[in-house]
Every structure is written in C-alpha cells, then in structure tokens.
Steps between C-alpha positions, in 0.01 A plus 500: 500500500276540811296186559169686474590647161598153391149370578338791327703427188417130523129573508525736203684231298229246576226743399674599181561136408133408541372804306736431211456123475143442619310813384179298448472402867226679693576734791470233773697245304779748442507582871534134595772444238694806622478387860618147427784627282604748766490242785699250298753764393543614861539147629739376227672829402403436138361732236154434346648376172684226694182390673252448214504509124277750324374257238212342694192724472250285695452658844411180684817333376713802583352516849548127552867529402557799725324335796711188464814717502383713794364215714714195401450308825126560532211289373371566148165617648662745738324824589727794434408862577583729208379854565620799298851601598594866541818654638548866582801660667285701742365173652840358590561462872781707650747253649743750652495455881427803715401549866130505578403864533148591380459839333122521563313377807121516500309478828134406521293730721429221744875431529594860585730544800546126531821354636590375152460849351718652772759229447514561126521879542809445718657242268429680170507877564565582134191313377188694395213419740141545380165421659233313301146410601552136417717284278197373312376847406853616417543209256169581336614854419824392337564408140532139398813350652749325278806279538728803527304613808559159655869533425510816711293367792791530748473877472150510648359383834138503615441495877147367535237411756388148407138420588436153352663190351738461794532124451416233244565137418782434257355529147595151395480446127204296370547122536829541688585332833414746777758593765262648761690828517347839589611844394539807721433777240754753625587743222541468130794543267862394504825696467677195353476421129478133415451422131235239578303691770120485464467848653610646164147428382367762745609808307199691638686553828785743426657495842563315826192478723561491876209488751558686825224338711641165611287520812189452282651182356560379854146578613360309199721195545318314783191458280710366213730282704514123465691301763832369365474711179795614292485855373741769396585807296696483178225434242473853358827644629822378652453455877830660606641703208372829650485390863777743595257778394160364605588314819215256432684189621536620861126565532412168338729300725360674807146424394555133421652439841136506606412228245748225560277243328552681166807491276581833341743523208715780364595421137788690339782521248680758710745481788321768707466314826629767743162561662436127533823444686404764757141372552377263768298225334305202630646234269203514262665728244644347183741703290516373142712563194427442135809318366647457157854437370710817496497485118120540501516769770761696300308480174138525623462626861625855473574704816450196727752358744749248364465132587787532747337799667166322531658193658707713739183684606323166549787382720468810717124443540548136592754607764231732639257209538287550189376207298594529134319441173639471149314532172651348184244694304510559217743230391633618164596240242820569299799309365694370800214553745559169679852588599411857600202400721697213656775748593238736640366228726848419621559870576174512695585206726857618549345793691173362633411181696195304390358527851490880460270486197124530542416433138622504144285561191590414147326637190601527140472817293140574395302814425183635344520546120441874527835533681703371206495822292563707817816302577610542139440874503679563828777245460542428127836332554355259759577130470217364715258503205738321266411151627187308400216656697155385397144546624449243775212341689405835656561711187823633648821480300708216641771253413383164367357259760782246466767769531336638812478154651870445432591835654302428816642149534861618471464794735311300762757220481778749560314654792422169663862393489539740791193386689200279441305706754491828305150645462482546122199592288440591137363844416227551238536154356247245376420179686623244238860601559675186634799545728 
C-alpha cells in the first residue's frame, strides 16, 4: 500500500473510532481526540482500539490519557498544539525528481530586456514567456492559492525588478540570543523540498521569484553597511541551487571585493559551486552548507545534494581559498541520533580542516504552529513530527528544554574534539541554555 494511502486510512480509522465511541464529545473535543489518536497510531503503528478503551466517557480523562501516551517524556503541564487534522491526496508533494525547467516565465515590465530575461530565454526556449505589469498586481488578480499551487512552484518563474527591502537584520525569534546576522533579500522560493521548510507557509507565492536588478542592491548597500558585518543570501531561497541559471554568485563576489571589511555568505544544500570556482574573490566570501546525517537528507531533504556531495563541494571551495561555514540546523531528534550526528561530524572533519571554517551554527528543529498542518498535508508520511514537539518560550513548536540542552552539549562536545577554537553559535535559542 502506498505510504500516503496508508496515512489516509489511518486518519479515517481514528475519526471513525471517535465518532462511534465518543459521540457526545463536541466538535472541538472530537477534533483533538482524533488528532491525538492519529499521532499515536502513526508513531506506534497501533490501531485506535489498542491505544485507548472506549469505556471512559469523560473528555478530560480521555484527553489526559491520550496526552500521557503521546508525550510520555514531557512534563504534565506541557503545551501541545492540537489543530484539526485534514489529509487530501491533491495536497501531497510530488517527490519524483526532475530537472528544473519552468513551463511559465513571467516578466515584470520594469524587468523587460534585462540580462536575466535574455539568459532565461536562451536556457528555456520551450517555456511560455509572458509580460506582467508587476508581480503584486498579478497576484491580486489570481484566485486564492492553495497548497497544490505551492507543490507546482518549480513550473513558474517570475523575473522581477525589486525596488525595496534589499537588506534586513536577521529576524531573531523573541527572547532568543541574537547572532548579529544580516540578510541580503535576493529572490524568494526554493526548488528543493525539505519536509520541515518554513517556506511552505508562504503558499501565496506560486513560483520562484528572481530579481534582475542586482545593481540596485549594490547601490543601496553603502547606506546599509556596517563595518565587519556578516550578511548573506539563503534566507528565502537556496543561495546556489539555481546559480547555474542566474549567475548571481559571480556578480556578488565581484561586488564584495570592494567591501573587504564585510563577510558575505552563500548558504546552500546543493553542490553547485562551478561559478564560485571560476571567480576571483577577496577572501571575504564564506560558502556554507546545511548539514544533516544522510538518513535525514534521504528522508526529508528532497532533491538536495547528498552529504558526500556537499562535503566534496566544500573541499573544492576550500581549495579555492574560500572560508567555509556549516549549519547543523535543524538538528532532528530521532532514535539513534547521537551516533548519526557523531558520524556526520567525523565525516566533516575527514574532509575539512578546522582552520578552514569561519563559523558553525547549531539549532534544533523548531517552527511556527501554523506550519504543522502544512507539513502533514504535504508530507503525511513524515517522521519529523512524530517526536514530542511542544509550544516553547517563543510559542514555536520545539523539543523540551532539557532534550535541547542535551542535544547541544553532545554536538558541541563532538565538534570541539576536533578543535577548541571553532567559532560556534546557537541559532534561535533562548539564553538559559547552558553548554
């Protein structure tokens, strides 16, 4: 049985069990009971009748029993998030790999005859090209976008002329330790499909948005610049996944040769470093990779480069004089995680010297509550939601404080076995964490 059909059947069984055995529950109480039964069934591979007996008719007692089963390691007063759960086949993400070749390419009027338009016309001659007055007005004329539109985003590209929001400070979560990072807002949308990606929440952007006017970014930068600042692309798109098509990296490296007191970072899960290896840089460019064990990459980071490919690409960049960055973010908790992440760290340092690393960030899996049903709808067979994720200090779903602290301690100890001088920082984490 296909895994998606299996989850659809599992949800139906949970709903039928609640309707039959707890008909007096109100709508919201039924929804919570169905969700808890479904999540426990998925996690334990057990039918509803093996999870709870139908005899108890008091909702609070039923909920208490289900919560204890669903969150056995969490405090009694934990804060779960239990929205209504819905699965529909049309929302499932397509996980069959295919080359990037957009079918429709929209060009804003102000981006007409740009170098990026000419480049895309040469690269994708079979695509349908259409002119629009602006992306904003085009979006206003369309129907409401849904998850299925997001699933098909690789088929559509918007070549735009960006006029504002070129840069911004990293939107650090409330009460978290700041990292002082700045974001170069170059494009929006990713061709990769990670089960945990926060971009899935932006279903109102049914395509990949690529600005053509880098020169305007460059003209605006001197006013925004802070001496010694760290900034980079990769917040709302992968920095290098489409670099073979956009050629952004060459222009960026050329520009930041004029600003040697600034560190600029490319952040990626790809191995597309061809343009970087041909460029002449000034030593202030950091090329970074998000890293996870190959098991997590295989099960959650669809269409991305393998761990081996990422480390090989990093080695090539180091040999070309680039500083490197690595982001253990998000760290995913699962049975056997300690061994897998320890092996990942050994694989990293078998390829890379500590002296070649500019920084390493570590951050555990966390996300806004509204993303939970989106992940379920697109990836119903996912395993990342099976662990105990509860509303944390910033109202994001996170692992328990003590578990996070243990994860950080173990990973940092393994990293520091290779060098005590590594520049390591925690990403989106609260101050009381003790390391």
